[in-house]
RODRENKE-192073 format. One record per residue (C-alpha): x, z negated, y negated; residue number from 1; residue in three letters. Coordinates in nm, 3 decimals. Each point is the difference from the previous one (the first is absolute). Layout:
BEGIN
<firo><px>X</px><pz>Z</pz><py>Y</py><i>NUM</i><aa>Ala</aa></firo>
...
//
This chain:
BEGIN
<firo><px>1.811</px><pz>-3.485</pz><py>0.859</py><i>1</i><aa>Met</aa></firo>
<firo><px>-0.361</px><pz>0.084</pz><py>0.083</py><i>2</i><aa>Ile</aa></firo>
<firo><px>-0.186</px><pz>-0.263</pz><py>0.204</py><i>3</i><aa>Pro</aa></firo>
<firo><px>-0.104</px><pz>0.108</pz><py>0.352</py><i>4</i><aa>Asp</aa></firo>
<firo><px>-0.371</px><pz>-0.051</pz><py>-0.074</py><i>5</i><aa>Asn</aa></firo>
<firo><px>0.000</px><pz>0.264</pz><py>-0.278</py><i>6</i><aa>Ile</aa></firo>
<firo><px>-0.046</px><pz>0.356</pz><py>0.115</py><i>7</i><aa>Lys</aa></firo>
<firo><px>0.176</px><pz>0.262</pz><py>-0.204</py><i>8</i><aa>Met</aa></firo>
<firo><px>-0.186</px><pz>0.316</pz><py>-0.091</py><i>9</i><aa>Ile</aa></firo>
<firo><px>0.201</px><pz>0.294</pz><py>0.137</py><i>10</i><aa>Pro</aa></firo>
<firo><px>0.184</px><pz>0.196</pz><py>-0.268</py><i>11</i><aa>Lys</aa></firo>
<firo><px>-0.195</px><pz>0.321</pz><py>0.073</py><i>12</i><aa>Ser</aa></firo>
<firo><px>-0.332</px><pz>-0.177</pz><py>-0.056</py><i>13</i><aa>Ile</aa></firo>
<firo><px>0.134</px><pz>-0.168</pz><py>-0.316</py><i>14</i><aa>Arg</aa></firo>
<firo><px>0.115</px><pz>0.333</pz><py>-0.139</py><i>15</i><aa>Ser</aa></firo>
<firo><px>-0.334</px><pz>0.162</pz><py>0.088</py><i>16</i><aa>Asn</aa></firo>
<firo><px>-0.181</px><pz>-0.279</pz><py>-0.184</py><i>17</i><aa>Gln</aa></firo>
<firo><px>0.227</px><pz>0.054</pz><py>-0.301</py><i>18</i><aa>Glu</aa></firo>
<firo><px>-0.078</px><pz>0.374</pz><py>0.000</py><i>19</i><aa>Leu</aa></firo>
<firo><px>-0.371</px><pz>-0.069</pz><py>0.017</py><i>20</i><aa>Ile</aa></firo>
<firo><px>0.019</px><pz>-0.259</pz><py>-0.275</py><i>21</i><aa>Gln</aa></firo>
<firo><px>0.188</px><pz>0.239</pz><py>-0.228</py><i>22</i><aa>Glu</aa></firo>
<firo><px>-0.275</px><pz>0.259</pz><py>0.047</py><i>23</i><aa>Ala</aa></firo>
<firo><px>-0.271</px><pz>-0.257</pz><py>-0.068</py><i>24</i><aa>Leu</aa></firo>
<firo><px>0.185</px><pz>-0.117</pz><py>-0.312</py><i>25</i><aa>Asp</aa></firo>
<firo><px>-0.013</px><pz>0.360</pz><py>-0.129</py><i>26</i><aa>Leu</aa></firo>
<firo><px>-0.379</px><pz>-0.001</pz><py>0.029</py><i>27</i><aa>Gly</aa></firo>
<firo><px>-0.061</px><pz>0.130</pz><py>0.350</py><i>28</i><aa>Cys</aa></firo>
<firo><px>-0.320</px><pz>-0.129</pz><py>0.157</py><i>29</i><aa>Thr</aa></firo>
<firo><px>0.148</px><pz>0.030</pz><py>0.350</py><i>30</i><aa>Lys</aa></firo>
<firo><px>0.348</px><pz>0.052</pz><py>0.136</py><i>31</i><aa>Ala</aa></firo>
<firo><px>0.125</px><pz>0.012</pz><py>0.355</py><i>32</i><aa>Lys</aa></firo>
<firo><px>0.327</px><pz>0.083</pz><py>0.172</py><i>33</i><aa>Val</aa></firo>
<firo><px>-0.077</px><pz>0.241</pz><py>0.283</py><i>34</i><aa>Val</aa></firo>
<firo><px>0.207</px><pz>0.168</pz><py>0.267</py><i>35</i><aa>Leu</aa></firo>
<firo><px>0.050</px><pz>0.370</pz><py>-0.061</py><i>36</i><aa>Thr</aa></firo>
<firo><px>-0.136</px><pz>0.070</pz><py>0.349</py><i>37</i><aa>Gln</aa></firo>
<firo><px>-0.343</px><pz>-0.087</pz><py>-0.144</py><i>38</i><aa>Thr</aa></firo>
<firo><px>0.018</px><pz>0.277</pz><py>-0.260</py><i>39</i><aa>Ile</aa></firo>
<firo><px>-0.224</px><pz>0.284</pz><py>0.117</py><i>40</i><aa>Ser</aa></firo>
<firo><px>0.116</px><pz>0.355</pz><py>-0.057</py><i>41</i><aa>Met</aa></firo>
<firo><px>-0.244</px><pz>0.291</pz><py>0.027</py><i>42</i><aa>Ala</aa></firo>
<firo><px>0.026</px><pz>0.371</pz><py>-0.063</py><i>43</i><aa>Gln</aa></firo>
<firo><px>-0.359</px><pz>0.025</pz><py>-0.126</py><i>44</i><aa>Trp</aa></firo>
<firo><px>0.071</px><pz>-0.225</pz><py>-0.301</py><i>45</i><aa>Val</aa></firo>
<firo><px>0.187</px><pz>0.272</pz><py>-0.187</py><i>46</i><aa>Lys</aa></firo>
<firo><px>-0.286</px><pz>0.244</pz><py>0.061</py><i>47</i><aa>Leu</aa></firo>
<firo><px>-0.210</px><pz>-0.225</pz><py>-0.222</py><i>48</i><aa>His</aa></firo>
<firo><px>0.265</px><pz>0.041</pz><py>-0.267</py><i>49</i><aa>Cys</aa></firo>
<firo><px>0.022</px><pz>0.375</pz><py>0.039</py><i>50</i><aa>Gln</aa></firo>
<firo><px>-0.373</px><pz>0.065</pz><py>0.030</py><i>51</i><aa>Phe</aa></firo>
<firo><px>-0.165</px><pz>-0.257</pz><py>-0.219</py><i>52</i><aa>Gly</aa></firo>
<firo><px>0.236</px><pz>-0.123</pz><py>-0.269</py><i>53</i><aa>Cys</aa></firo>
<firo><px>0.051</px><pz>0.173</pz><py>-0.332</py><i>54</i><aa>Ser</aa></firo>
<firo><px>0.355</px><pz>-0.140</pz><py>-0.020</py><i>55</i><aa>Lys</aa></firo>
<firo><px>0.125</px><pz>0.193</pz><py>0.306</py><i>56</i><aa>Tyr</aa></firo>
<firo><px>0.305</px><pz>0.206</pz><py>-0.097</py><i>57</i><aa>Gly</aa></firo>
<firo><px>-0.013</px><pz>-0.125</pz><py>-0.358</py><i>58</i><aa>Lys</aa></firo>
<firo><px>0.200</px><pz>-0.323</pz><py>0.024</py><i>59</i><aa>Leu</aa></firo>
<firo><px>0.347</px><pz>-0.072</pz><py>0.135</py><i>60</i><aa>Leu</aa></firo>
<firo><px>-0.143</px><pz>-0.310</pz><py>0.170</py><i>61</i><aa>Thr</aa></firo>
<firo><px>-0.271</px><pz>0.191</pz><py>0.187</py><i>62</i><aa>Cys</aa></firo>
<firo><px>0.009</px><pz>0.258</pz><py>0.278</py><i>63</i><aa>Pro</aa></firo>
<firo><px>0.160</px><pz>0.242</pz><py>0.056</py><i>64</i><aa>Pro</aa></firo>
<firo><px>0.289</px><pz>-0.175</pz><py>-0.183</py><i>65</i><aa>Cys</aa></firo>
<firo><px>-0.017</px><pz>-0.312</pz><py>0.217</py><i>66</i><aa>Thr</aa></firo>
<firo><px>0.134</px><pz>-0.053</pz><py>0.352</py><i>67</i><aa>Pro</aa></firo>
<firo><px>-0.208</px><pz>0.146</pz><py>0.282</py><i>68</i><aa>Glu</aa></firo>
<firo><px>-0.159</px><pz>-0.252</pz><py>0.238</py><i>69</i><aa>Ala</aa></firo>
<firo><px>0.266</px><pz>0.067</pz><py>0.269</py><i>70</i><aa>Glu</aa></firo>
<firo><px>0.283</px><pz>-0.061</pz><py>-0.246</py><i>71</i><aa>Glu</aa></firo>
<firo><px>-0.168</px><pz>-0.311</pz><py>-0.137</py><i>72</i><aa>Met</aa></firo>
<firo><px>-0.048</px><pz>-0.133</pz><py>0.354</py><i>73</i><aa>Ala</aa></firo>
<firo><px>0.376</px><pz>0.039</pz><py>0.053</py><i>74</i><aa>Glu</aa></firo>
<firo><px>0.070</px><pz>-0.172</pz><py>-0.330</py><i>75</i><aa>Ile</aa></firo>
<firo><px>-0.232</px><pz>-0.290</pz><py>0.085</py><i>76</i><aa>Ile</aa></firo>
<firo><px>0.185</px><pz>-0.042</pz><py>0.332</py><i>77</i><aa>Asn</aa></firo>
<firo><px>0.310</px><pz>-0.083</pz><py>-0.206</py><i>78</i><aa>Glu</aa></firo>
<firo><px>-0.181</px><pz>-0.308</pz><py>-0.134</py><i>79</i><aa>Tyr</aa></firo>
<firo><px>-0.097</px><pz>-0.317</pz><py>0.181</py><i>80</i><aa>Glu</aa></firo>
<firo><px>-0.278</px><pz>-0.127</pz><py>-0.222</py><i>81</i><aa>Lys</aa></firo>
<firo><px>-0.199</px><pz>0.068</pz><py>-0.312</py><i>82</i><aa>Ala</aa></firo>
<firo><px>-0.168</px><pz>-0.206</pz><py>-0.268</py><i>83</i><aa>Leu</aa></firo>
<firo><px>-0.364</px><pz>0.110</pz><py>-0.008</py><i>84</i><aa>Leu</aa></firo>
<firo><px>-0.181</px><pz>-0.090</pz><py>-0.322</py><i>85</i><aa>Ile</aa></firo>
<firo><px>-0.345</px><pz>0.016</pz><py>-0.151</py><i>86</i><aa>Asn</aa></firo>
<firo><px>-0.070</px><pz>-0.035</pz><py>-0.372</py><i>87</i><aa>Val</aa></firo>
<firo><px>-0.319</px><pz>-0.035</pz><py>-0.201</py><i>88</i><aa>Cys</aa></firo>
<firo><px>-0.138</px><pz>0.334</pz><py>-0.123</py><i>89</i><aa>Pro</aa></firo>
<firo><px>0.108</px><pz>-0.055</pz><py>-0.361</py><i>90</i><aa>Asp</aa></firo>
<firo><px>0.364</px><pz>-0.070</pz><py>0.094</py><i>91</i><aa>Ala</aa></firo>
<firo><px>0.261</px><pz>0.276</pz><py>0.011</py><i>92</i><aa>Asn</aa></firo>
<firo><px>0.099</px><pz>0.016</pz><py>0.368</py><i>93</i><aa>Val</aa></firo>
<firo><px>0.270</px><pz>0.258</pz><py>-0.078</py><i>94</i><aa>Gln</aa></firo>
<firo><px>0.179</px><pz>-0.229</pz><py>-0.245</py><i>95</i><aa>Glu</aa></firo>
<firo><px>-0.028</px><pz>-0.294</pz><py>0.239</py><i>96</i><aa>Ile</aa></firo>
<firo><px>0.149</px><pz>0.180</pz><py>0.302</py><i>97</i><aa>Val</aa></firo>
<firo><px>0.285</px><pz>0.143</pz><py>-0.208</py><i>98</i><aa>Val</aa></firo>
<firo><px>0.069</px><pz>-0.344</pz><py>-0.148</py><i>99</i><aa>His</aa></firo>
<firo><px>0.001</px><pz>-0.150</pz><py>0.351</py><i>100</i><aa>Leu</aa></firo>
<firo><px>0.232</px><pz>0.275</pz><py>0.124</py><i>101</i><aa>Glu</aa></firo>
<firo><px>0.251</px><pz>-0.068</pz><py>-0.278</py><i>102</i><aa>Asn</aa></firo>
<firo><px>-0.021</px><pz>-0.376</pz><py>0.042</py><i>103</i><aa>Ser</aa></firo>
<firo><px>0.046</px><pz>0.024</pz><py>0.376</py><i>104</i><aa>Leu</aa></firo>
<firo><px>0.301</px><pz>0.227</pz><py>-0.037</py><i>105</i><aa>Lys</aa></firo>
<firo><px>0.160</px><pz>-0.268</pz><py>-0.219</py><i>106</i><aa>Gln</aa></firo>
<firo><px>-0.068</px><pz>-0.253</pz><py>0.277</py><i>107</i><aa>Lys</aa></firo>
<firo><px>0.188</px><pz>0.204</pz><py>0.259</py><i>108</i><aa>Gly</aa></firo>
<firo><px>-0.272</px><pz>0.229</pz><py>0.135</py><i>109</i><aa>Tyr</aa></firo>
<firo><px>0.205</px><pz>0.302</pz><py>-0.107</py><i>110</i><aa>Phe</aa></firo>
<firo><px>-0.222</px><pz>0.247</pz><py>0.189</py><i>111</i><aa>Lys</aa></firo>
<firo><px>-0.323</px><pz>-0.119</pz><py>-0.166</py><i>112</i><aa>Ala</aa></firo>
<firo><px>-0.227</px><pz>0.289</pz><py>-0.093</py><i>113</i><aa>Phe</aa></firo>
<firo><px>-0.344</px><pz>-0.018</pz><py>-0.163</py><i>114</i><aa>Ala</aa></firo>
<firo><px>-0.306</px><pz>0.206</pz><py>0.084</py><i>115</i><aa>Leu</aa></firo>
<firo><px>-0.300</px><pz>-0.010</pz><py>-0.228</py><i>116</i><aa>Gly</aa></firo>
<firo><px>-0.371</px><pz>0.055</pz><py>0.009</py><i>117</i><aa>Ala</aa></firo>
<firo><px>-0.074</px><pz>0.250</pz><py>-0.274</py><i>118</i><aa>Lys</aa></firo>
<firo><px>0.149</px><pz>0.330</pz><py>-0.114</py><i>119</i><aa>Pro</aa></firo>
<firo><px>0.273</px><pz>-0.041</pz><py>-0.259</py><i>120</i><aa>Cys</aa></firo>
<firo><px>-0.114</px><pz>0.004</pz><py>-0.361</py><i>121</i><aa>Asp</aa></firo>
<firo><px>0.329</px><pz>-0.062</pz><py>-0.177</py><i>122</i><aa>Leu</aa></firo>
<firo><px>0.011</px><pz>0.349</pz><py>-0.156</py><i>123</i><aa>Cys</aa></firo>
<firo><px>-0.281</px><pz>0.221</pz><py>-0.119</py><i>124</i><aa>Asp</aa></firo>
<firo><px>0.059</px><pz>0.265</pz><py>0.115</py><i>125</i><aa>Pro</aa></firo>
<firo><px>0.242</px><pz>-0.070</pz><py>0.283</py><i>126</i><aa>Cys</aa></firo>
<firo><px>0.340</px><pz>0.164</pz><py>-0.035</py><i>127</i><aa>Thr</aa></firo>
<firo><px>-0.036</px><pz>0.147</pz><py>0.349</py><i>128</i><aa>Ile</aa></firo>
<firo><px>0.177</px><pz>0.322</pz><py>-0.101</py><i>129</i><aa>Ser</aa></firo>
<firo><px>0.317</px><pz>-0.189</pz><py>-0.098</py><i>130</i><aa>Thr</aa></firo>
<firo><px>0.093</px><pz>-0.356</pz><py>0.097</py><i>131</i><aa>Thr</aa></firo>
<firo><px>-0.179</px><pz>-0.332</pz><py>-0.019</py><i>132</i><aa>Cys</aa></firo>
<firo><px>0.035</px><pz>-0.172</pz><py>-0.336</py><i>133</i><aa>Gln</aa></firo>
<firo><px>-0.055</px><pz>-0.345</pz><py>0.154</py><i>134</i><aa>Phe</aa></firo>
<firo><px>0.161</px><pz>-0.004</pz><py>0.347</py><i>135</i><aa>Pro</aa></firo>
<firo><px>0.051</px><pz>-0.375</pz><py>-0.030</py><i>136</i><aa>Glu</aa></firo>
<firo><px>-0.379</px><pz>-0.050</pz><py>-0.023</py><i>137</i><aa>Lys</aa></firo>
<firo><px>-0.163</px><pz>0.292</pz><py>0.181</py><i>138</i><aa>Ala</aa></firo>
<firo><px>-0.086</px><pz>-0.057</pz><py>0.367</py><i>139</i><aa>Arg</aa></firo>
<firo><px>-0.214</px><pz>0.196</pz><py>0.243</py><i>140</i><aa>Pro</aa></firo>
<firo><px>-0.329</px><pz>-0.132</pz><py>0.123</py><i>141</i><aa>Thr</aa></firo>
<firo><px>-0.043</px><pz>-0.130</pz><py>0.352</py><i>142</i><aa>Leu</aa></firo>
<firo><px>-0.233</px><pz>0.289</pz><py>0.077</py><i>143</i><aa>Gln</aa></firo>
<firo><px>0.237</px><pz>0.262</pz><py>-0.145</py><i>144</i><aa>Ala</aa></firo>
<firo><px>0.248</px><pz>-0.102</pz><py>0.271</py><i>145</i><aa>Cys</aa></firo>
<firo><px>-0.255</px><pz>0.022</pz><py>0.282</py><i>146</i><aa>Gly</aa></firo>
<firo><px>-0.077</px><pz>-0.372</pz><py>0.030</py><i>147</i><aa>Ile</aa></firo>
<firo><px>-0.351</px><pz>-0.075</pz><py>0.124</py><i>148</i><aa>Asp</aa></firo>
<firo><px>-0.077</px><pz>-0.292</pz><py>-0.230</py><i>149</i><aa>Val</aa></firo>
<firo><px>-0.332</px><pz>-0.090</pz><py>0.164</py><i>150</i><aa>Lys</aa></firo>
<firo><px>0.156</px><pz>-0.032</pz><py>0.344</py><i>151</i><aa>Ser</aa></firo>
<firo><px>0.304</px><pz>-0.184</pz><py>-0.139</py><i>152</i><aa>Thr</aa></firo>
<firo><px>-0.204</px><pz>-0.265</pz><py>-0.182</py><i>153</i><aa>Val</aa></firo>
<firo><px>-0.234</px><pz>-0.034</pz><py>0.302</py><i>154</i><aa>Asp</aa></firo>
<firo><px>0.298</px><pz>-0.059</pz><py>0.231</py><i>155</i><aa>Lys</aa></firo>
<firo><px>0.130</px><pz>-0.266</pz><py>-0.237</py><i>156</i><aa>Asn</aa></firo>
<firo><px>-0.321</px><pz>-0.201</pz><py>-0.033</py><i>157</i><aa>Gly</aa></firo>
<firo><px>-0.127</px><pz>0.136</pz><py>-0.330</py><i>158</i><aa>Trp</aa></firo>
<firo><px>-0.310</px><pz>0.182</pz><py>0.130</py><i>159</i><aa>Ala</aa></firo>
<firo><px>-0.184</px><pz>-0.104</pz><py>-0.317</py><i>160</i><aa>Asp</aa></firo>
<firo><px>0.228</px><pz>0.238</pz><py>-0.196</py><i>161</i><aa>Leu</aa></firo>
<firo><px>-0.021</px><pz>0.294</pz><py>0.239</py><i>162</i><aa>Ala</aa></firo>
<firo><px>-0.282</px><pz>0.180</pz><py>-0.178</py><i>163</i><aa>Gln</aa></firo>
<firo><px>0.192</px><pz>0.078</pz><py>-0.318</py><i>164</i><aa>Gln</aa></firo>
<firo><px>0.005</px><pz>0.361</pz><py>-0.115</py><i>165</i><aa>Glu</aa></firo>
<firo><px>0.362</px><pz>0.126</pz><py>0.016</py><i>166</i><aa>Pro</aa></firo>
<firo><px>0.168</px><pz>0.079</pz><py>-0.332</py><i>167</i><aa>Cys</aa></firo>
<firo><px>-0.306</px><pz>-0.114</pz><py>-0.199</py><i>168</i><aa>Ser</aa></firo>
<firo><px>-0.009</px><pz>-0.250</pz><py>-0.284</py><i>169</i><aa>Asp</aa></firo>
<firo><px>-0.147</px><pz>-0.250</pz><py>0.244</py><i>170</i><aa>Ser</aa></firo>
<firo><px>0.288</px><pz>0.040</pz><py>0.247</py><i>171</i><aa>His</aa></firo>
<firo><px>0.206</px><pz>-0.315</pz><py>-0.022</py><i>172</i><aa>Thr</aa></firo>
<firo><px>0.233</px><pz>0.006</pz><py>0.301</py><i>173</i><aa>Ile</aa></firo>
<firo><px>0.376</px><pz>0.037</pz><py>-0.038</py><i>174</i><aa>Gly</aa></firo>
<firo><px>0.303</px><pz>-0.055</pz><py>0.218</py><i>175</i><aa>Met</aa></firo>
<firo><px>0.371</px><pz>-0.063</pz><py>-0.026</py><i>176</i><aa>Val</aa></firo>
<firo><px>0.207</px><pz>0.100</pz><py>0.304</py><i>177</i><aa>Leu</aa></firo>
<firo><px>0.268</px><pz>-0.257</pz><py>0.085</py><i>178</i><aa>Leu</aa></firo>
<firo><px>0.305</px><pz>-0.001</pz><py>0.225</py><i>179</i><aa>Ser</aa></firo>
//
């Protein structure tokens, strides 16, 4: 029996702390569980992919092969929260989010889905004309799905990370959607 003078941490907070700690243990510099309502969707984001990125139309994890912003907004509505992460520039954010996705699925978050920061580089060249050789590792970027990363990190208290260049080597933000 727990004494009356000891306050129990609610299970949801405990589980959020465990999710954050797992991300930090993998080398993330920051991790935060956020509500999906704080994820900003914007149509203009994919324009930057289409008119400014050499990977457009060349990777299965980049537009036009990824969900449109409207579809992604509907998908995000099927989730309650997300684990937002930041890694140091020399870490592989793609590997970390995929590892977190797999680990969280084993812990009962069966809908967990990772979104990365950089265009996929698992194959050179990408097998876009056939099928993905590494579907267990390849994930779209946040931007490829129409997520406004700057607005999302601003809304979640990480304004210091909002100036990162999307899909660049210095982009270190990732996310795992959770049910």
